[in-house]
C-alpha positions as CSV (number, residue, x, y, z in Angstrom):
1,M,-63.6,138.9,70.6
2,T,-66.9,137.6,69.2
3,A,-70.3,139.1,69.7
4,D,-71.2,136.3,72.1
5,H,-68.4,137.5,74.5
6,A,-68.9,141.3,74.1
7,P,-68.2,143.9,76.9
8,V,-70.7,144.1,79.7
9,G,-73.8,146.1,78.7
10,A,-75.2,149.2,80.5
11,G,-78.2,147.2,81.9
12,F,-75.8,145.0,83.9
13,T,-73.5,147.7,84.9
14,A,-76.5,149.4,86.6
15,L,-75.9,147.0,89.3
16,E,-72.4,148.2,90.2
17,A,-73.5,150.2,93.3
18,D,-75.3,147.1,94.8
19,A,-73.2,144.3,93.4
20,P,-69.7,145.7,92.5
21,H,-68.0,142.3,92.7
22,L,-70.6,140.6,90.5
23,V,-69.9,143.3,87.8
24,Q,-66.2,142.8,88.2
25,L,-66.5,139.1,87.8
26,R,-68.8,139.4,84.8
27,R,-66.1,141.7,83.1
28,R,-63.5,139.0,83.9
29,T,-65.5,136.1,82.6
30,E,-66.2,137.8,79.4
31,A,-62.5,138.5,78.9
32,Q,-61.5,135.0,79.8
33,L,-64.2,133.5,77.4
34,G,-62.9,135.9,74.6
35,R,-59.4,134.5,75.2
36,L,-60.7,131.0,75.1
37,S,-62.7,131.6,71.9
38,D,-59.6,133.1,70.3
39,A,-57.4,130.2,71.4
40,L,-59.7,127.4,70.3
41,P,-58.7,127.5,66.6
42,M,-55.1,127.6,67.5
43,V,-55.0,124.3,69.4
44,P,-52.9,121.8,67.4
45,V,-54.8,119.2,65.3
46,L,-55.3,116.1,67.4
47,D,-56.2,113.8,64.5
48,D,-56.2,113.7,60.8
49,D,-59.2,115.9,60.4
50,D,-59.1,119.5,61.4
51,L,-62.4,120.7,62.8
52,F,-61.6,124.3,62.1
53,R,-61.5,125.1,58.5
54,G,-58.9,127.6,57.4
55,A,-61.3,129.3,54.9
56,E,-63.7,130.2,57.7
57,P,-63.4,132.8,60.4
58,A,-61.5,131.8,63.5
59,G,-63.8,129.9,65.9
60,V,-66.3,128.7,63.3
61,I,-66.6,124.9,63.7
62,E,-68.0,122.2,61.5
63,P,-71.9,122.0,61.3
64,G,-73.6,119.9,63.9
65,L,-71.3,120.8,66.9
66,S,-71.6,123.3,69.7
67,V,-69.4,123.9,72.7
68,V,-71.7,124.6,75.8
69,V,-70.2,126.4,78.8
70,C,-72.1,126.1,82.1
71,G,-71.0,126.7,85.7
72,S,-69.6,129.9,86.9
73,Y,-68.4,130.7,83.3
74,G,-71.9,130.2,82.0
75,R,-73.3,132.3,84.8
76,G,-70.8,135.1,84.1
77,E,-69.3,135.1,87.5
78,A,-66.1,133.1,87.1
79,G,-63.2,134.1,89.6
80,P,-59.6,132.9,89.4
81,Q,-60.6,129.7,91.4
82,A,-63.3,128.8,88.9
83,D,-63.2,125.6,86.7
84,L,-64.4,125.6,83.1
85,D,-67.4,123.4,83.0
86,S,-68.3,122.5,79.3
87,Y,-69.4,119.8,77.1
88,V,-69.9,119.4,73.4
89,L,-73.3,119.0,71.7
90,Y,-73.5,117.0,68.5
91,E,-76.5,116.6,66.1
92,P,-76.8,113.0,64.9
93,G,-76.8,113.1,61.1
94,R,-74.8,116.4,61.0
95,A,-71.9,115.3,63.3
96,T,-70.6,112.2,65.1
97,E,-69.8,111.5,68.8
98,A,-66.2,110.8,67.7
99,R,-65.9,114.3,66.1
100,A,-67.5,115.9,69.2
101,R,-65.0,114.1,71.4
102,V,-62.1,115.6,69.4
103,L,-63.6,119.0,69.8
104,A,-63.9,118.5,73.5
105,R,-60.2,117.7,73.8
106,R,-59.5,120.8,71.8
107,V,-61.6,122.9,74.2
108,H,-59.5,121.5,77.2
109,G,-56.3,122.4,75.2
110,A,-57.6,125.9,74.5
111,A,-58.5,126.4,78.1
112,K,-55.1,125.5,79.3
113,A,-53.6,127.8,76.7
114,A,-55.9,130.7,78.0
115,G,-54.9,129.9,81.6
116,I,-58.4,128.6,82.7
117,R,-58.6,125.9,85.3
118,Q,-60.0,122.5,84.2
119,P,-62.4,120.4,86.3
120,A,-61.6,116.9,87.6
121,D,-62.0,114.1,85.1
122,G,-65.5,112.7,84.8
123,G,-68.8,114.1,85.7
124,A,-71.4,115.9,83.7
125,F,-69.1,118.4,82.2
126,E,-66.9,116.3,80.0
127,S,-66.9,115.0,76.5
128,A,-69.9,114.7,74.1
129,Q,-73.7,114.9,74.3
130,S,-76.2,113.9,71.6
131,T,-78.9,116.6,71.0
132,D,-81.4,113.9,70.4
133,D,-80.8,112.3,73.8
134,L,-81.0,115.7,75.4
135,I,-84.4,116.5,73.9
136,N,-86.2,113.2,73.7
137,T,-85.5,111.6,77.1
138,I,-87.1,114.1,79.5
139,G,-88.7,112.1,82.3
140,G,-88.0,108.8,80.7
141,V,-85.8,105.9,82.1
142,A,-82.9,107.2,79.9
143,D,-83.1,110.6,81.6
144,V,-80.1,109.7,83.8
145,N,-78.5,112.3,86.1
146,Q,-75.8,113.4,83.5
147,I,-78.3,114.2,80.9
148,T,-80.7,115.9,83.3
149,T,-77.8,118.0,84.6
150,R,-76.7,118.9,81.0
151,R,-80.2,119.8,80.0
152,L,-81.1,121.9,82.8
153,L,-77.8,123.7,83.0
154,M,-77.9,124.4,79.3
155,L,-81.3,125.9,79.8
156,L,-80.6,127.9,83.0
157,E,-77.1,129.0,82.7
158,G,-75.6,127.6,79.5
159,R,-74.0,129.6,76.6
160,A,-72.4,128.7,73.3
161,L,-68.7,129.3,73.2
162,A,-68.8,128.1,69.6
163,G,-71.5,126.5,67.4
164,E,-74.3,129.0,68.2
165,A,-76.7,127.6,65.5
166,V,-76.6,124.0,67.1
167,F,-77.1,125.6,70.5
168,R,-80.1,127.5,69.4
169,R,-81.7,124.6,67.6
170,T,-81.3,122.5,70.6
171,L,-82.7,125.1,72.8
172,D,-85.7,125.5,70.5
173,G,-86.3,121.7,70.4
174,L,-86.2,121.7,74.2
175,I,-88.7,124.5,74.5
176,A,-91.0,122.9,71.9
177,T,-91.0,119.7,74.0
178,Y,-91.7,121.5,77.2
179,V,-94.5,123.7,75.7
180,Q,-96.7,121.5,73.6
181,D,-99.5,122.5,71.3
182,H,-102.2,121.3,73.7
183,H,-101.0,123.4,76.6
184,G,-103.5,125.9,77.7
185,R,-103.1,129.7,77.9
186,D,-103.1,129.9,81.7
187,D,-100.5,127.1,82.1
188,P,-97.2,128.5,83.4
189,A,-95.0,126.0,81.4
190,T,-95.8,123.5,84.0
191,F,-93.8,120.8,82.2
192,L,-90.7,122.9,82.3
193,L,-91.5,124.2,85.8
194,N,-91.7,120.7,87.2
195,D,-88.4,119.8,85.6
196,V,-86.8,122.8,87.1
197,I,-88.2,122.0,90.6
198,R,-87.2,118.3,90.2
199,Y,-83.6,119.2,89.2
200,Y,-83.2,121.7,92.1
201,R,-84.6,119.2,94.7
202,S,-82.2,116.6,93.2
203,I,-79.3,118.9,93.8
204,C,-80.4,119.3,97.4
205,V,-80.6,115.5,97.8
206,D,-77.3,115.1,95.9
207,F,-75.7,117.4,98.3
208,E,-76.5,115.1,101.3
209,M,-75.1,112.1,99.4
210,K,-71.9,113.8,98.5
211,T,-71.2,115.2,102.0
212,R,-71.5,112.0,103.9
213,G,-68.6,110.0,105.4
214,A,-65.2,110.7,103.9
215,E,-66.7,113.3,101.5
216,A,-67.9,115.4,104.5
217,K,-64.7,117.5,104.4
218,G,-66.2,119.8,101.7
219,W,-69.5,120.3,103.5
220,G,-69.2,124.0,104.4
221,L,-68.2,125.1,100.9
222,R,-70.8,123.0,99.2
223,N,-73.5,124.1,101.6
224,V,-72.7,127.7,100.9
225,K,-72.9,127.2,97.1
226,L,-76.1,125.4,97.5
227,V,-77.9,128.2,99.2
228,F,-76.7,131.0,96.9
229,S,-75.8,130.1,93.3
230,R,-77.9,126.9,93.1
231,K,-80.9,128.8,94.6
232,L,-80.5,131.6,92.2
233,L,-80.4,129.1,89.3
234,Y,-83.7,127.5,90.6
235,V,-85.6,130.8,91.1
236,S,-84.5,132.1,87.6
237,G,-86.0,129.0,86.1
238,V,-89.1,129.3,88.1
239,V,-89.6,132.9,87.0
240,A,-89.0,132.1,83.3
241,A,-91.8,129.5,83.5
242,A,-94.1,131.8,85.4
243,E,-93.8,134.5,82.8
244,T,-95.5,132.3,80.1
245,A,-98.8,132.2,82.1
246,G,-101.6,133.9,80.1
247,L,-99.7,133.5,76.7
248,A,-100.6,131.5,73.7
249,V,-98.3,128.5,72.9
250,E,-96.2,130.2,70.2
251,E,-95.9,133.3,72.6
252,K,-94.8,131.0,75.3
253,R,-92.2,129.4,73.2
254,R,-90.9,132.8,71.8
255,L,-90.7,134.3,75.3
256,L,-88.8,131.2,76.6
257,G,-86.5,131.4,73.6
258,G,-85.4,134.9,74.8
259,L,-85.2,134.0,78.5
260,L,-83.4,130.7,78.5
261,G,-79.9,129.7,77.4
262,R,-78.5,132.8,79.3
263,P,-77.0,133.6,82.7
264,P,-79.7,133.5,85.4
265,I,-79.0,137.0,86.6
266,D,-79.6,138.4,83.0
267,R,-82.9,136.5,82.9
268,M,-84.0,137.9,86.3
269,L,-83.0,141.4,85.2
270,D,-85.1,141.1,82.1
271,V,-88.1,140.1,84.1
272,C,-87.8,142.0,87.4
273,G,-85.5,144.9,86.5
274,P,-82.4,146.1,88.4
275,A,-84.1,148.1,91.1
276,A,-86.3,145.1,92.2
277,L,-83.4,142.7,92.0
278,A,-80.9,144.8,93.9
279,P,-81.6,143.7,97.4
280,A,-81.1,140.0,96.5
281,L,-78.0,140.7,94.5
282,S,-76.4,142.7,97.4
283,H,-76.4,139.5,99.4
284,Y,-75.3,137.4,96.5
285,D,-72.4,139.9,95.8
286,R,-71.1,139.4,99.3
287,F,-71.1,135.6,98.8
288,L,-69.1,135.9,95.5
289,A,-66.6,138.3,97.1
290,A,-66.1,135.8,100.0
291,L,-65.5,132.9,97.7
292,D,-63.2,134.8,95.5
293,D,-60.6,134.5,98.2
294,P,-58.7,131.1,98.3
295,A,-58.2,131.4,102.1
296,N,-62.0,131.6,102.6
297,R,-62.7,128.7,100.3
298,M,-60.1,126.7,102.3
299,A,-61.7,127.7,105.7
300,L,-65.1,126.6,104.4
301,D,-63.9,123.3,102.9
302,V,-64.5,121.4,106.2
303,P,-67.0,119.0,107.8
304,P,-70.3,120.3,109.3
305,A,-69.2,120.7,113.0
306,E,-66.1,122.6,111.9
307,A,-67.8,124.8,109.4
308,R,-70.5,125.9,111.9
309,A,-67.7,127.2,114.2
310,V,-66.2,129.4,111.4
311,P,-67.4,132.9,111.7
312,L,-67.3,133.4,107.9
313,Y,-69.6,130.4,107.5
314,R,-72.1,131.9,110.0
315,D,-71.9,135.3,108.3
316,L,-72.6,133.6,104.9
317,K,-75.5,131.8,106.2
318,D,-77.0,135.0,107.5
319,E,-76.4,136.5,104.1
320,A,-78.1,133.4,102.6
321,A,-81.2,134.0,104.8
322,G,-81.4,137.5,103.6
323,F,-80.9,136.4,100.0
324,S,-83.8,133.9,100.3
325,R,-86.1,136.5,101.8
326,A,-85.4,138.9,99.0
327,L,-86.0,136.2,96.4
328,M,-89.3,135.3,98.0
329,A,-90.3,138.9,98.1
330,L,-89.6,139.1,94.4
331,I,-91.9,136.2,93.7
332,E,-94.7,137.3,96.0
333,T,-94.6,140.8,94.5
334,R,-94.6,139.8,90.8
335,Y,-96.9,136.7,91.1
336,P,-99.8,137.4,93.5
337,A,-101.6,134.7,95.4
338,D,-104.0,133.9,92.5
339,H,-101.2,133.5,89.9
340,P,-101.0,129.9,88.6
341,L,-97.4,129.7,89.6
342,R,-98.1,129.9,93.3
343,L,-100.4,126.8,93.3
344,R,-98.1,124.8,91.3
345,L,-95.1,125.5,93.5
346,V,-97.0,123.8,96.4
347,L,-99.4,121.3,94.9
């Protein structure tokens, strides 16, 4: 097992009393990612060139490529029902899109060998992504939904299954774009903050689009995910940006380099500490435990009118209200009314 997929540390296990299911899922996720990492070099070669070089340690891939894992595996909370959301980054000049696609197919093969579910074909979590496009399109006409999704999820919940150096260079490039030399000390990484806010609100709008008409069957399950895991992702990004207020540009970048490209709960733990985070995570833990049961997921996978009649849905919405209040209390406690973050969240 590589260092990237090491056993759960003591800081995280301090949550065991308040979030036992979360800690259990973290252990499971790390074990699954370790198996996936071990299986990756063993997948049969799919073309004439082998990405994995026999002279190098298992799992080391050619320069210029990185396998990015997002979703529940990136967040460290993958249960048996979880799909593996991943894509392959490639650095133009160091690797090609064709080589990245070969590696993407090998990741799918390794996941199958490791007994990890695969997502449906298509969507943001498939195939290859240029690092240049990820870094240089922010806010432009080329910043389409797929690129925005890959970029924000890399920042907020992504991790490198392989190719850590490429992952880190891309992360540093994104941070340098978000925090530019002319940004003031008091600025709470507003460029990054606005992109996080934009992405979260886009998810909320996207939810409405994806649950209309024939797609409404999955409304209950999607709604519950929106008010728990998507909200946690958002708040963890807001907190990361807020922590940069009062720092010089290089200090802002250095701080973000340590906070981003990690699971959101780990980031929140670093900033807030386990005691402050425990009330929110106790609600989140009950959400994770409920969705770990296939029968519960099936019961929630229904249109709005049916979902609202399901006791489990109503219970989880109550938990979600408590979760939101706990997260809001964290923000209000850590960032008082005169903090730059508070104004930028509203205006």
